[in-house]
N, C-alpha and C positions, 0 to 999 in steps of 0.2 A: 364536466371535464375534470380529470385528475390533476391535482396540483403537482407541479414539478418538484422533485426532491432538491433541497438546497445542500450543496456540498462544499466543504472546505478541504483544501489539499495542503499538506505540510511537506516542505522540501528543505534540503540542505545544500544541494549541489546543482548538477546539470539540468535535472528535471525532464529527462526524456520520457519517463512514464507519465508525468504531468502532460506533456505534449500529446501523447497517445490518447489520453483521456479527454483533452480539449478537442482534439480532432473528432473523436467519437461523439462528443456532445454536439459539435457543430453539425454532424451528420444526422443526429437524433435529437433535435432541440426540444422536443416535447417531453423527453424523459427526465432530464435533470438540468440544473444550472450550477455552475461553479461560481460561488458568490465570494470566495476569499481564498487567496493563496498566501500562506505565511512561511517565512524562512527564518531560521535562527542564525543565518549567516548573511550579512548585508550584500556580499558579492555573488550570491548564488545565481547562476544563469536561469534557474527556474523562475525567478522573479521577472526576468526579461520576457520569457515565454508568456507568462501570464499578462504582462502589460501589453504585449503585442496582440493579445486576444481580448483586450479591454476588460480584464478581470481585476478586481480590487486586490491590492497586495499590501502586506504589512511585514516589517522586519521586527522581530523580537530577538535581539542579540543575547544569546545565553551568557556571554562573557560579562554582561552588565549586571548579572544577578548573583547573589552570594551563595545560593544553593539551588538544588533542583526544585524544591518546593515553591520557592518564590518565582522561579521561571515558569513553572507549570501553572501557577495561580494566574499569572498575567496572560499566559497562553489560553487558559480556560475562559478568562474574562473576554478576550478578543473573539473567541469562537462563539461563545454564548450570545454575545451582542448581535451576531449575524443570524441567530436562530437556525442553525444548520441541522439537517437530518442525518448527515453522514460525514465522517472525517476519514480522509484517505491519506495514509502515510506513504509518500512516494520518494524514497531515499532520504527520509528524515532521520538524521544520525544522532538522535538523542534517546537515552533510556528514560522512559516516562515513569513518574511516580505511581504508586498503587492508587492513591486518591484520584489522580487524573484518569487513569484507565477505568476505574470503577464508575466514575461519573459518566463515561461514554460507553459503558459496556453494551455490546450489541450494536453500536453505532460507529465503530472504528475498525478499519481494515488496514492490514499491512501486507507488503510483498517482501518475501525473503528469498535470496538466491541459493536455495538448496532444497532437496527433497526432505522436508522435515518429517520425522524428528532428527534426521541427520544434520549435523553441522549448524547448530545455532551459533549466533554471534558472527564474528568477522572472518575474512579470508577463506570463504567457503569454497571457491574454485580451486585454490591452491591445495586445500585439505582433501578435496575429492580426488584430485590428480595423484597426490602423494599416497592416498589410500588404495590406489589401483582400481578405483570404481570404473565400471563400464557405462553407468548412467549418472547423469547429474540433472539439475533443473531448477525449478522455482516452486514456491508455495505461496498461496494467498490465504490469509487466515484472519479470523477475528482477533482483535487485540484484547488480551487479558493481562492481569498483573504479572503473570509468568513470562519472562522474556522469550519471545519467539515460540511460545508454548500454547497459544490459543488454538481453538478448533480450526483445522485446515479445511478450506472450502474447495480449492482447486489446485491441481499441480500440473506442470508441463515438464516433460522429460526431453533431454537432449543426449545424444550419444557422445561419449568421450573417446576421441580418436587418439591413438598412441602418440601422434605428433602434436596434440593440443598443448598449448601453453595456458597459463593463467589468463592471459589476455584474449586468446582465441576462444577459450571456453566461456569467458564472460560475455563475449560478443554473441555467441550462440544463445546464451540464456537471455540476453537483452532483447533479441528478436522475438522470443517467445513471450517475454514480459509484456511487450507492447501489444500483443494479441490478447493476452490473458486478463490483464488488469481492467481494461474497459468492459470486457464481458462480465466480470464479476460486479463491477459498479452498476452495470445495466440490470443485472439480476436484482440487486438491492433496490434500485430505483423503481423497478416494476413490482416490488413487494413480494418477489419470489424467494428472497433470501432473508433468513433471520437467525438469531441466536436464541436457543431455548435450552435451559438446563445444562449450560456449558457445552452444548453441541450445536453444530451448524445444521440448519434445515433448509432444504431447497425444494421448491414445489411441494411443500407440505410433507416431505419425507426426510427423515433423519439421515444425514450423510455418515454412515458408519465408516466409509472410506471416501477420500476426496474424489471429486470429479477429475478425470484426466483429460486435459485439453487435447492431447493427441488422439483420443477416441472420438472427439467431436468433429474433427476435420475430415 
């Protein structure tokens, strides 16, 4: 019997992607186990979602640390104590240090609300609308020291309607996020997904271009 992958999820806010992954895990309990949810904000609702699912939680308040290095050191200690196979960043609003990202290279995923390499950083929906883009979406990528620059595994596209606001566009992207993130976590849990030579590999094939979720539906 294959050992279930042990996963830690890092959140800073509402945790809707965490909820999607929890529900996917409950439907596929043999694949992976969420063993820890950490938040850098004590009032993050993602902590409540985890507690409701009987998942261990921990708060590591970044305001209590004098610099990123000391915060990341405590974060790494807490994760390593749980012997996790994968770290999932689900709305974790912290820039991680190079040392931290290199420690978990190939074992950490992030979801970003744009079609990378477009619009790294913040305010992606607003920037896409202001640029007059017809398409927007999300990217799931391996985390590397380059901010939002790791190899992209999967993307999902949404159409930008002329009437869309930043809020309505964000909602469109959120719907796709909740379909996309559990799928990529499942690929990793099944041993189908890995990072080799700074490139994402799926089913033993190098992903020269990301998988498009829209093509899988």
